[in-house]
Backbone as JSON Lines, residues from 0, in Angstrom:
{"i":0,"aa":"X","n":[0.83,-1.2,0.0],"ca":[0.0,0.0,0.0],"c":[0.87,1.27,0.0]}
{"i":1,"aa":"X","n":[1.98,1.21,0.73],"ca":[2.89,2.36,0.78],"c":[3.46,2.67,-0.61]}
{"i":2,"aa":"X","n":[3.79,1.61,-1.36],"ca":[4.28,1.79,-2.72],"c":[3.23,2.46,-3.59]}
{"i":3,"aa":"X","n":[1.98,2.04,-3.46],"ca":[0.87,2.63,-4.23],"c":[0.72,4.1,-3.92]}
{"i":4,"aa":"X","n":[0.85,4.45,-2.64],"ca":[0.72,5.85,-2.24],"c":[1.85,6.67,-2.85]}
{"i":5,"aa":"X","n":[3.07,6.12,-2.83],"ca":[4.2,6.82,-3.45],"c":[3.99,7.0,-4.95]}
{"i":6,"aa":"X","n":[3.47,5.98,-5.61],"ca":[3.2,6.07,-7.04],"c":[2.14,7.13,-7.33]}
{"i":7,"aa":"X","n":[1.13,7.19,-6.49],"ca":[0.07,8.18,-6.66],"c":[0.63,9.59,-6.46]}
{"i":8,"aa":"X","n":[1.48,9.77,-5.46],"ca":[2.11,11.09,-5.24],"c":[3.0,11.47,-6.42]}
{"i":9,"aa":"X","n":[3.74,10.51,-6.94],"ca":[4.57,10.78,-8.12],"c":[3.71,11.22,-9.3]}
{"i":10,"aa":"X","n":[2.61,10.5,-9.51],"ca":[1.7,10.84,-10.61],"c":[1.12,12.24,-10.42]}
{"i":11,"aa":"X","n":[0.71,12.57,-9.21],"ca":[0.14,13.9,-8.95],"c":[1.17,15.0,-9.16]}
{"i":12,"aa":"X","n":[2.41,14.73,-8.76],"ca":[3.46,15.73,-8.95],"c":[3.74,15.95,-10.43]}
{"i":13,"aa":"X","n":[3.77,14.9,-11.21],"ca":[3.97,15.02,-12.65],"c":[2.83,15.84,-13.26]}
{"i":14,"aa":"X","n":[1.6,15.55,-12.87],"ca":[0.44,16.29,-13.37],"c":[0.54,17.76,-13.01]}
{"i":15,"aa":"X","n":[0.91,18.05,-11.78],"ca":[1.03,19.45,-11.35],"c":[2.09,20.18,-12.16]}
{"i":16,"aa":"X","n":[3.24,19.59,-12.31],"ca":[4.32,20.26,-13.06],"c":[3.94,20.45,-14.52]}
{"i":17,"aa":"X","n":[3.22,19.51,-15.1],"ca":[2.74,19.67,-16.48],"c":[1.72,20.81,-16.59]}
{"i":18,"aa":"X","n":[0.82,20.91,-15.62],"ca":[-0.15,22.0,-15.63],"c":[0.53,23.36,-15.5]}
{"i":19,"aa":"X","n":[1.57,23.43,-14.71],"ca":[2.27,24.7,-14.51],"c":[2.93,25.19,-15.79]}
{"i":20,"aa":"X","n":[3.33,24.29,-16.65],"ca":[3.94,24.7,-17.92],"c":[2.99,25.57,-18.74]}
{"i":21,"aa":"X","n":[1.71,25.28,-18.67],"ca":[0.72,26.03,-19.43],"c":[0.55,27.42,-18.84]}
{"i":22,"aa":"X","n":[0.29,27.49,-17.55],"ca":[0.07,28.79,-16.9],"c":[1.29,29.68,-16.93]}
{"i":23,"aa":"X","n":[2.44,29.09,-16.8],"ca":[3.68,29.86,-16.8],"c":[3.91,30.58,-18.12]}
{"i":24,"aa":"X","n":[3.62,29.92,-19.23],"ca":[3.81,30.56,-20.54],"c":[2.97,31.83,-20.66]}
{"i":25,"aa":"X","n":[1.71,31.75,-20.26],"ca":[0.85,32.93,-20.33],"c":[1.34,34.06,-19.44]}
{"i":26,"aa":"X","n":[1.77,33.74,-18.25],"ca":[2.27,34.76,-17.33],"c":[3.54,35.4,-17.88]}
{"i":27,"aa":"X","n":[4.41,34.62,-18.49],"ca":[5.65,35.16,-19.04],"c":[5.4,36.08,-20.22]}
{"i":28,"aa":"X","n":[4.45,35.72,-21.08],"ca":[4.12,36.58,-22.22],"c":[3.54,37.9,-21.72]}
{"i":29,"aa":"X","n":[2.63,37.83,-20.77],"ca":[2.05,39.05,-20.2],"c":[3.13,39.92,-19.56]}
{"i":30,"aa":"X","n":[4.02,39.31,-18.81],"ca":[5.1,40.05,-18.15],"c":[6.01,40.72,-19.18]}
{"i":31,"aa":"X","n":[6.33,40.01,-20.24],"ca":[7.17,40.59,-21.29],"c":[6.5,41.81,-21.92]}
{"i":32,"aa":"X","n":[5.22,41.69,-22.2],"ca":[4.47,42.83,-22.74],"c":[4.53,44.01,-21.77]}
{"i":33,"aa":"X","n":[4.31,43.74,-20.51],"ca":[4.29,44.81,-19.51],"c":[5.67,45.45,-19.34]}
{"i":34,"aa":"X","n":[6.72,44.68,-19.52],"ca":[8.06,45.24,-19.39],"c":[8.39,46.24,-20.51]}
{"i":35,"aa":"X","n":[7.89,45.99,-21.72],"ca":[8.23,46.87,-22.84],"c":[7.24,48.02,-23.01]}
{"i":36,"aa":"X","n":[6.04,47.91,-22.47],"ca":[5.01,48.94,-22.69],"c":[5.45,50.35,-22.32]}
{"i":37,"aa":"X","n":[6.09,50.58,-21.2],"ca":[6.47,51.96,-20.86],"c":[7.52,52.57,-21.77]}
{"i":38,"aa":"X","n":[8.22,51.75,-22.51],"ca":[9.28,52.25,-23.38],"c":[8.78,52.58,-24.78]}
{"i":39,"aa":"X","n":[7.49,52.38,-25.0],"ca":[6.88,52.77,-26.27],"c":[6.89,54.29,-26.36]}
{"i":40,"aa":"X","n":[7.21,54.83,-27.52],"ca":[7.34,56.28,-27.67],"c":[6.02,57.02,-27.46]}
{"i":41,"aa":"X","n":[4.89,56.36,-27.63],"ca":[3.61,57.02,-27.48],"c":[2.88,56.6,-26.21]}
{"i":42,"aa":"X","n":[3.57,56.05,-25.26],"ca":[2.92,55.54,-24.05],"c":[2.74,56.66,-23.03]}
{"i":43,"aa":"X","n":[1.56,57.21,-23.0],"ca":[1.23,58.24,-22.03],"c":[0.04,57.76,-21.24]}
{"i":44,"aa":"X","n":[0.17,57.74,-19.92],"ca":[-0.9,57.23,-19.07],"c":[-1.2,58.19,-17.93]}
{"i":45,"aa":"X","n":[-2.4,58.07,-17.42],"ca":[-2.81,58.88,-16.27],"c":[-2.29,58.24,-14.99]}
{"i":46,"aa":"X","n":[-2.52,58.91,-13.91],"ca":[-2.08,58.38,-12.6],"c":[-2.77,57.04,-12.3]}
{"i":47,"aa":"X","n":[-4.07,56.94,-12.59],"ca":[-4.8,55.7,-12.37],"c":[-4.28,54.57,-13.24]}
{"i":48,"aa":"X","n":[-3.94,54.89,-14.47],"ca":[-3.39,53.89,-15.37],"c":[-2.01,53.44,-14.92]}
{"i":49,"aa":"X","n":[-1.24,54.37,-14.36],"ca":[0.07,53.99,-13.81],"c":[-0.1,53.01,-12.65]}
{"i":50,"aa":"X","n":[-1.11,53.25,-11.83],"ca":[-1.4,52.34,-10.72],"c":[-1.77,50.96,-11.23]}
{"i":51,"aa":"X","n":[-2.63,50.92,-12.25],"ca":[-3.03,49.64,-12.84],"c":[-1.81,48.94,-13.46]}
{"i":52,"aa":"X","n":[-0.95,49.72,-14.08],"ca":[0.25,49.15,-14.68],"c":[1.14,48.52,-13.61]}
{"i":53,"aa":"X","n":[1.35,49.23,-12.51],"ca":[2.19,48.68,-11.44],"c":[1.58,47.41,-10.85]}
{"i":54,"aa":"X","n":[0.26,47.41,-10.65],"ca":[-0.41,46.21,-10.15],"c":[-0.2,45.06,-11.13]}
{"i":55,"aa":"X","n":[-0.43,45.32,-12.42],"ca":[-0.27,44.28,-13.44],"c":[1.16,43.76,-13.49]}
{"i":56,"aa":"X","n":[2.12,44.68,-13.51],"ca":[3.53,44.29,-13.6],"c":[3.97,43.46,-12.39]}
{"i":57,"aa":"X","n":[3.65,43.95,-11.21],"ca":[4.1,43.26,-9.99],"c":[3.39,41.92,-9.79]}
{"i":58,"aa":"X","n":[2.09,41.86,-10.09],"ca":[1.41,40.57,-9.92],"c":[1.82,39.58,-11.01]}
{"i":59,"aa":"X","n":[2.16,40.06,-12.2],"ca":[2.69,39.15,-13.23],"c":[4.04,38.59,-12.79]}
{"i":60,"aa":"X","n":[4.87,39.44,-12.2],"ca":[6.16,38.98,-11.69],"c":[5.95,37.96,-10.56]}
{"i":61,"aa":"X","n":[5.02,38.25,-9.65],"ca":[4.74,37.31,-8.56],"c":[4.17,36.0,-9.11]}
{"i":62,"aa":"X","n":[3.33,36.09,-10.12],"ca":[2.77,34.88,-10.73],"c":[3.89,33.99,-11.26]}
{"i":63,"aa":"X","n":[4.84,34.59,-11.95],"ca":[5.96,33.81,-12.48],"c":[6.75,33.18,-11.34]}
{"i":64,"aa":"X","n":[7.01,33.95,-10.29],"ca":[7.75,33.42,-9.14],"c":[7.01,32.24,-8.52]}
{"i":65,"aa":"X","n":[5.7,32.39,-8.29],"ca":[4.91,31.32,-7.67],"c":[4.76,30.11,-8.58]}
{"i":66,"aa":"X","n":[4.63,30.33,-9.88],"ca":[4.43,29.21,-10.81],"c":[5.73,28.45,-11.08]}
{"i":67,"aa":"X","n":[6.86,29.11,-10.95],"ca":[8.15,28.43,-11.13],"c":[8.59,27.76,-9.82]}
{"i":68,"aa":"X","n":[8.15,28.26,-8.69],"ca":[8.58,27.74,-7.38],"c":[8.39,26.23,-7.22]}
{"i":69,"aa":"X","n":[7.26,25.64,-7.65],"ca":[7.14,24.18,-7.51],"c":[8.2,23.39,-8.27]}
{"i":70,"aa":"X","n":[8.58,23.89,-9.44],"ca":[9.64,23.24,-10.2],"c":[10.96,23.34,-9.45]}
{"i":71,"aa":"X","n":[11.24,24.51,-8.91],"ca":[12.49,24.69,-8.15],"c":[12.48,23.81,-6.89]}
{"i":72,"aa":"X","n":[11.35,23.78,-6.2],"ca":[11.21,22.94,-5.01],"c":[11.45,21.48,-5.38]}
{"i":73,"aa":"X","n":[10.82,21.02,-6.45],"ca":[10.99,19.64,-6.89],"c":[12.44,19.34,-7.24]}
{"i":74,"aa":"X","n":[13.09,20.26,-7.95],"ca":[14.46,20.03,-8.38],"c":[15.4,19.97,-7.17]}
{"i":75,"aa":"X","n":[15.16,20.83,-6.17],"ca":[16.05,20.86,-5.01],"c":[15.81,19.7,-4.04]}
{"i":76,"aa":"X","n":[14.6,19.15,-4.02],"ca":[14.25,18.12,-3.05],"c":[13.77,16.83,-3.7]}
{"i":77,"aa":"X","n":[14.1,16.57,-4.95],"ca":[13.5,15.5,-5.72],"c":[13.78,14.09,-5.22]}
{"i":78,"aa":"X","n":[14.83,13.87,-4.52],"ca":[15.17,12.52,-4.05],"c":[14.57,12.2,-2.67]}
{"i":79,"aa":"X","n":[13.85,13.12,-2.09],"ca":[13.3,12.89,-0.76],"c":[12.01,12.09,-0.81]}
{"i":80,"aa":"X","n":[11.72,11.41,0.27],"ca":[10.56,10.54,0.34],"c":[9.26,11.3,0.56]}
{"i":81,"aa":"X","n":[9.33,12.45,1.16],"ca":[8.11,13.14,1.55],"c":[7.5,13.92,0.39]}
{"i":82,"aa":"X","n":[6.98,13.2,-0.6],"ca":[6.36,13.84,-1.77],"c":[5.03,14.5,-1.4]}
{"i":83,"aa":"X","n":[4.38,13.99,-0.37],"ca":[3.1,14.58,0.03],"c":[3.31,16.03,0.47]}
{"i":84,"aa":"X","n":[4.38,16.28,1.21],"ca":[4.69,17.66,1.62],"c":[5.03,18.51,0.41]}
{"i":85,"aa":"X","n":[5.82,17.95,-0.51],"ca":[6.18,18.66,-1.73],"c":[4.92,19.02,-2.53]}
{"i":86,"aa":"X","n":[3.99,18.07,-2.62],"ca":[2.74,18.32,-3.34],"c":[1.91,19.4,-2.67]}
{"i":87,"aa":"X","n":[1.83,19.34,-1.36],"ca":[1.03,20.32,-0.62],"c":[1.58,21.73,-0.8]}
{"i":88,"aa":"X","n":[2.87,21.88,-0.64],"ca":[3.51,23.19,-0.81],"c":[3.41,23.66,-2.25]}
{"i":89,"aa":"X","n":[3.67,22.76,-3.19],"ca":[3.6,23.12,-4.61],"c":[2.19,23.51,-5.02]}
{"i":90,"aa":"X","n":[1.2,22.82,-4.48],"ca":[-0.18,23.15,-4.77],"c":[-0.52,24.56,-4.27]}
{"i":91,"aa":"X","n":[-0.09,24.88,-3.05],"ca":[-0.35,26.22,-2.5],"c":[0.34,27.3,-3.33]}
{"i":92,"aa":"X","n":[1.58,27.05,-3.74],"ca":[2.3,28.01,-4.58],"c":[1.62,28.17,-5.93]}
{"i":93,"aa":"X","n":[1.14,27.08,-6.49],"ca":[0.44,27.14,-7.78],"c":[-0.84,27.96,-7.69]}
{"i":94,"aa":"X","n":[-1.59,27.76,-6.63],"ca":[-2.82,28.53,-6.44],"c":[-2.5,30.01,-6.28]}
{"i":95,"aa":"X","n":[-1.45,30.33,-5.53],"ca":[-1.03,31.73,-5.4],"c":[-0.66,32.3,-6.77]}
{"i":96,"aa":"X","n":[0.02,31.51,-7.59],"ca":[0.37,31.94,-8.94],"c":[-0.85,32.19,-9.8]}
{"i":97,"aa":"X","n":[-1.84,31.31,-9.7],"ca":[-3.07,31.48,-10.47],"c":[-3.8,32.75,-10.06]}
{"i":98,"aa":"X","n":[-3.85,33.01,-8.76],"ca":[-4.49,34.25,-8.26],"c":[-3.76,35.46,-8.83]}
{"i":99,"aa":"X","n":[-2.44,35.43,-8.81],"ca":[-1.66,36.56,-9.34],"c":[-1.86,36.74,-10.84]}
{"i":100,"aa":"X","n":[-1.96,35.65,-11.59],"ca":[-2.21,35.76,-13.04],"c":[-3.56,36.43,-13.27]}
{"i":101,"aa":"X","n":[-4.57,36.01,-12.52],"ca":[-5.91,36.61,-12.67],"c":[-5.88,38.11,-12.37]}
{"i":102,"aa":"X","n":[-5.19,38.49,-11.32],"ca":[-5.09,39.92,-10.97],"c":[-4.32,40.68,-12.04]}
{"i":103,"aa":"X","n":[-3.2,40.12,-12.48],"ca":[-2.38,40.78,-13.51],"c":[-3.16,40.95,-14.81]}
{"i":104,"aa":"X","n":[-3.91,39.94,-15.19],"ca":[-4.67,40.04,-16.43],"c":[-5.81,41.04,-16.3]}
{"i":105,"aa":"X","n":[-6.45,41.06,-15.15],"ca":[-7.54,42.02,-14.92],"c":[-7.0,43.45,-14.93]}
{"i":106,"aa":"X","n":[-5.87,43.67,-14.26],"ca":[-5.26,44.99,-14.26],"c":[-4.8,45.39,-15.66]}
{"i":107,"aa":"X","n":[-4.32,44.44,-16.44],"ca":[-3.91,44.72,-17.82],"c":[-5.1,45.1,-18.69]}
{"i":108,"aa":"X","n":[-6.21,44.4,-18.49],"ca":[-7.43,44.75,-19.22],"c":[-7.85,46.18,-18.87]}
{"i":109,"aa":"X","n":[-7.81,46.5,-17.58],"ca":[-8.15,47.86,-17.15],"c":[-7.24,48.87,-17.86]}
{"i":110,"aa":"X","n":[-5.96,48.6,-17.85],"ca":[-4.99,49.52,-18.44],"c":[-5.26,49.75,-19.92]}
{"i":111,"aa":"X","n":[-5.44,48.7,-20.67],"ca":[-5.65,48.82,-22.11],"c":[-7.0,49.46,-22.43]}
{"i":112,"aa":"X","n":[-8.05,49.01,-21.77],"ca":[-9.38,49.53,-22.05],"c":[-9.49,51.0,-21.64]}
{"i":113,"aa":"X","n":[-8.81,51.38,-20.57],"ca":[-8.87,52.78,-20.13],"c":[-8.24,53.73,-21.14]}
{"i":114,"aa":"X","n":[-7.27,53.25,-21.89],"ca":[-6.65,54.06,-22.93],"c":[-7.59,54.18,-24.15]}
{"i":115,"aa":"X","n":[-8.39,53.14,-24.37],"ca":[-9.22,53.08,-25.57],"c":[-10.62,53.68,-25.41]}
{"i":116,"aa":"X","n":[-11.18,53.64,-24.21],"ca":[-12.58,54.03,-24.04],"c":[-12.77,54.95,-22.84]}
{"i":117,"aa":"X","n":[-14.04,55.15,-22.5],"ca":[-14.37,56.02,-21.37],"c":[-14.32,55.24,-20.05]}
{"i":118,"aa":"X","n":[-14.43,55.99,-18.97],"ca":[-14.29,55.42,-17.63],"c":[-15.36,54.37,-17.32]}
{"i":119,"aa":"X","n":[-16.61,54.64,-17.66],"ca":[-17.69,53.7,-17.34],"c":[-17.49,52.36,-18.04]}
{"i":120,"aa":"X","n":[-17.16,52.39,-19.3],"ca":[-16.93,51.15,-20.03],"c":[-15.69,50.42,-19.49]}
{"i":121,"aa":"X","n":[-14.68,51.17,-19.13],"ca":[-13.47,50.58,-18.55],"c":[-13.81,49.82,-17.28]}
{"i":122,"aa":"X","n":[-14.56,50.46,-16.41],"ca":[-14.94,49.82,-15.14],"c":[-15.8,48.58,-15.4]}
{"i":123,"aa":"X","n":[-16.74,48.7,-16.32],"ca":[-17.64,47.58,-16.63],"c":[-16.87,46.39,-17.2]}
{"i":124,"aa":"X","n":[-16.0,46.64,-18.17],"ca":[-15.25,45.54,-18.79],"c":[-14.24,44.92,-17.81]}
{"i":125,"aa":"X","n":[-13.66,45.74,-16.97],"ca":[-12.73,45.21,-15.97],"c":[-13.48,44.35,-14.96]}
{"i":126,"aa":"X","n":[-14.66,44.78,-14.56],"ca":[-15.48,43.99,-13.63],"c":[-15.89,42.66,-14.26]}
{"i":127,"aa":"X","n":[-16.25,42.69,-15.54],"ca":[-16.61,41.45,-16.24],"c":[-15.41,40.51,-16.29]}
{"i":128,"aa":"X","n":[-14.26,41.05,-16.59],"ca":[-13.03,40.26,-16.64],"c":[-12.76,39.62,-15.27]}
{"i":129,"aa":"X","n":[-12.83,40.41,-14.21],"ca":[-12.61,39.89,-12.86],"c":[-13.64,38.82,-12.51]}
{"i":130,"aa":"X","n":[-14.89,39.04,-12.91],"ca":[-15.94,38.06,-12.63],"c":[-15.69,36.75,-13.38]}
{"i":131,"aa":"X","n":[-15.25,36.85,-14.62],"ca":[-14.97,35.63,-15.4],"c":[-13.87,34.81,-14.74]}
{"i":132,"aa":"X","n":[-12.79,35.47,-14.34],"ca":[-11.71,34.75,-13.66],"c":[-12.21,34.17,-12.34]}
{"i":133,"aa":"X","n":[-12.92,34.95,-11.57],"ca":[-13.42,34.47,-10.27],"c":[-14.33,33.27,-10.42]}
{"i":134,"aa":"X","n":[-15.22,33.35,-11.38],"ca":[-16.18,32.25,-11.56],"c":[-15.56,31.0,-12.17]}
{"i":135,"aa":"X","n":[-14.8,31.17,-13.24],"ca":[-14.28,29.99,-13.95],"c":[-13.05,29.38,-13.29]}
{"i":136,"aa":"X","n":[-12.2,30.2,-12.71],"ca":[-10.97,29.68,-12.12],"c":[-11.11,29.29,-10.66]}
{"i":137,"aa":"X","n":[-12.07,29.88,-9.94],"ca":[-12.16,29.63,-8.51],"c":[-13.53,29.1,-8.07]}
{"i":138,"aa":"X","n":[-14.59,29.82,-8.35],"ca":[-15.91,29.42,-7.87],"c":[-16.35,28.08,-8.46]}
{"i":139,"aa":"X","n":[-16.21,27.91,-9.76],"ca":[-16.63,26.66,-10.4],"c":[-15.9,25.43,-9.83]}
{"i":140,"aa":"X","n":[-14.58,25.44,-9.78],"ca":[-13.91,24.25,-9.23],"c":[-14.25,23.98,-7.76]}
{"i":141,"aa":"X","n":[-14.52,25.03,-7.01],"ca":[-14.8,24.85,-5.58],"c":[-16.29,24.69,-5.27]}
{"i":142,"aa":"X","n":[-17.14,24.79,-6.28],"ca":[-18.59,24.81,-6.04],"c":[-19.22,23.44,-5.86]}
{"i":143,"aa":"X","n":[-18.56,22.42,-6.34],"ca":[-19.16,21.09,-6.23],"c":[-18.29,20.2,-5.35]}
{"i":144,"aa":"X","n":[-18.93,19.4,-4.52],"ca":[-18.15,18.49,-3.67],"c":[-17.54,17.37,-4.51]}
{"i":145,"aa":"X","n":[-16.48,16.81,-4.03],"ca":[-15.86,15.7,-4.72],"c":[-15.35,14.7,-3.7]}
{"i":146,"aa":"X","n":[-15.09,13.51,-4.16],"ca":[-14.62,12.43,-3.31],"c":[-13.12,12.3,-3.5]}
{"i":147,"aa":"X","n":[-12.36,12.54,-2.46],"ca":[-10.9,12.47,-2.55],"c":[-10.44,11.02,-2.5]}
{"i":148,"aa":"X","n":[-9.51,10.67,-3.37],"ca":[-8.99,9.3,-3.39],"c":[-8.23,8.98,-2.12]}
{"i":149,"aa":"X","n":[-7.52,9.96,-1.55],"ca":[-6.67,9.69,-0.4],"c":[-7.44,9.54,0.9]}
{"i":150,"aa":"X","n":[-8.74,9.8,0.89],"ca":[-9.56,9.55,2.08],"c":[-10.0,8.09,2.14]}
{"i":151,"aa":"X","n":[-9.69,7.33,1.11],"ca":[-10.13,5.94,1.04],"c":[-8.95,5.0,0.76]}
{"i":152,"aa":"X","n":[-7.77,5.35,1.23],"ca":[-6.6,4.53,0.93],"c":[-6.71,3.15,1.54]}
{"i":153,"aa":"X","n":[-7.41,3.0,2.65],"ca":[-7.55,1.69,3.26],"c":[-8.49,0.79,2.46]}
{"i":154,"aa":"X","n":[-9.27,1.39,1.54],"ca":[-10.22,0.64,0.74],"c":[-9.67,0.27,-0.64]}
{"i":155,"aa":"X","n":[-8.49,0.76,-0.98],"ca":[-7.94,0.49,-2.31],"c":[-7.62,-0.98,-2.48]}
{"i":156,"aa":"X","n":[-7.98,-1.5,-3.62],"ca":[-7.71,-2.89,-3.96],"c":[-6.48,-2.91,-4.87]}
{"i":157,"aa":"X","n":[-5.45,-3.57,-4.44],"ca":[-4.2,-3.61,-5.2],"c":[-4.4,-4.19,-6.6]}
{"i":158,"aa":"X","n":[-5.38,-5.05,-6.8],"ca":[-5.58,-5.71,-8.09],"c":[-6.61,-5.0,-8.96]}
{"i":159,"aa":"X","n":[-7.09,-3.84,-8.54],"ca":[-8.11,-3.11,-9.3],"c":[-7.47,-2.54,-10.57]}
{"i":160,"aa":"X","n":[-7.89,-2.99,-11.76],"ca":[-7.28,-2.5,-13.01],"c":[-7.61,-1.04,-13.3]}
{"i":161,"aa":"X","n":[-8.61,-0.48,-12.63],"ca":[-8.99,0.91,-12.87],"c":[-8.04,1.88,-12.19]}
{"i":162,"aa":"X","n":[-7.23,1.39,-11.27],"ca":[-6.31,2.27,-10.54],"c":[-4.92,2.22,-11.16]}
{"i":163,"aa":"X","n":[-4.22,3.35,-11.2],"ca":[-2.87,3.35,-11.77],"c":[-1.91,2.54,-10.89]}
{"i":164,"aa":"X","n":[-1.07,1.75,-11.51],"ca":[-0.14,0.92,-10.75],"c":[1.31,1.32,-10.91]}
{"i":165,"aa":"X","n":[1.6,2.1,-11.93],"ca":[3.0,2.47,-12.13],"c":[3.08,3.85,-12.73]}
{"i":166,"aa":"X","n":[4.06,4.57,-12.26],"ca":[4.31,5.92,-12.78],"c":[5.78,5.98,-13.13]}
{"i":167,"aa":"X","n":[6.06,6.48,-14.31],"ca":[7.46,6.59,-14.74],"c":[8.18,7.64,-13.93]}
{"i":168,"aa":"X","n":[9.4,7.34,-13.58],"ca":[10.21,8.31,-12.82],"c":[10.87,9.28,-13.75]}
């Protein structure tokens, strides 16, 4: 049973690191855009837009830090037995990264829309953007109960073909 638990933790860690590859690319592209925007010859912004820019830039940077942290943690501690702790910490860091990406993207939408349109439309579109992230990235996944596999480890059947038995290292 202990071997099965280790295999399941290995599988979960692989899944987490693969998921982070997707989110990290988006955060890096957004960060790159934000780094070059102020150096554009026609980039003139109001005080409010500067605030939105700083929020977007700093949360994009934090998102990258949080999304890369699980990979660094894994690389520095990869030979250790306590994968459950690694998973728990990496999961928390990943969630923090996702929150930062949502904030950075919302602030970026505010920044761009405020340059293009009036204040009321800017506020409305930014609120819609924030609502979409809140609902699809957080509320939806947390809205329905689920049955955790690790709450039933004593019930696992070693010969059950539906359960994964091996994970590549």
